[in-house]
N, C-alpha and C positions, 0 to 999 in steps of 0.2 A: 466561557468563550462562544460566541452561537453559530460564528462563520469566517474564515482565513481565506483571504486570495493569494494570488502563486506567489507575488513577492513574501508574502508572510509565510508561505510555506519555507521556499526557497533560502528562509532566514536561520529553517530548521530542520531540515533536507541537505546536503553535501550531492545531490544527485541533483542533471542536471542533462539538458536535453542532449539528446534523444532517449536517454534513460527516464526522465523523472516523471511519474507516472499517475500522478496527482494534480488535478486540473484547481480545485477545489473544498474547502471542507466547508460541512453545511451545518453540522451541529455538534458537539463537542462538550461535555460533562466535566472536564480537566479532573477527572479523579476515576473511570474505568473505560470510558465508549465515546466513540469518532466517528464521524459519517462521512463522509468528502464527496468527493466524481472526479470519475476521468472521462470526457468527450473524448468515443474512439472514432479519429477518422481516415478517409482513405489517405490520408497522408502520412500516417505511423508508416516508419522508415521498414519496419516490420513486414510491411502487405508484398512489399517486391518478392520474397522468397518464400513468403508463409499464407497461405498456396496461390503462382499466380492465375488468375479465371476465377479463384476461389476465396478471395481472403477471409482469414479465422485470425482472430488474437492469440497468440499460442498462452496454454494454460499457466503455462512457468512466468509466462509477466501478467496473466491476474496474479497468481504466488504472490510477485515483487510487486507490485501496487497494493499486497493484503500486509505488505510487509514495511512497506514507505509510508504508510498511512497509519501503521502504529508504532513506526518510530518516529512521528507529529505529535502522536499522542504522549508517547512515553518521556519526551523532551521536555513538553509542557509540563507534566509533574511531577516529571523528577531533575525539572531546571537541571538540565544534562551540560549545557554550555559546552566545555573542548571536550565531551565525552560523543562519542558516536555510536549511537546502536548498529549493532554487524548482528545480520543475519547468523543461527546456530541452529535451526533444525525443522522440518517439519512431518510434521503427523496428519495422518488422517484426509490428505487430499483429497479433493473429487473434483471432478468435472462434470455439468448438467444440463450444460444446454455452450450452445455456440457463439461467440461473441464476433459481430461481427463490424464493417463501418456502417456506423449511424446510429450504432449502440451508444448507450451510454451506462456504464461501472456506476454502483451505490454501490462502496466501499464500506462493508461495517466491521467496524473490530469491536470485543472487548475483553479488555485484561483480566486473564483470570488469575494471576500470579505477579506478585511487582516485591522483588528484591534490591534490595542496592545497587546490584549489575546484574540482574537476571531480571528478563519478563518473558510470562508468557500468556500469546493471547488467540483468541479463539476471531477468526476470521472469515464476511461471507463476500460475494464478490453478486451483485444481481441486475440484470435487465428487468427495466417492467415488471419489475415484481415476483421474477420468477431466477431463482436461483443459480446463477450461470457455474457458481465454485464455492469450495471453502473448504478449511483447511483449519489444522491448529499449529501455532509457530511458538516460539524462540526465539529471542536474544539476549546477547549481551553488549551493554554499555561499555565500550572500550575509550583509552584516549586515545583522540585524534590523532596522536603522531603513528601509532601500533599499525595505523594502515596504509605507513607510508612505505 
């Protein structure tokens, strides 16, 4: 699969506006790597309070965009079906550049460990080829009802 639009993404992720942070998948090898895009606009609800007059995308939302992108890949390769990837841990998070309205996040994820119910991956967000943030993430595939 080379690309995926928002309709296909919404079939794989439970997230919805305003918390869906992946707009398009542009590359996916369906084995270990995926690249997605998040277009950052002034219309994002978090910019109202972070920060008035100096809008900056919170680092935690960049991490969430990485986790969602990883979730798309895991659902594709693990045929998760009724299971949902739940965030378990974040390690080695680093924030290297401010992300602001008008930027386009390129979200790159590579799975480092994949077990039947647990996945670990490295993620990074880039803007114009510069690393904005990076982290090691882990999630667990859980029955959808477990989160209810």
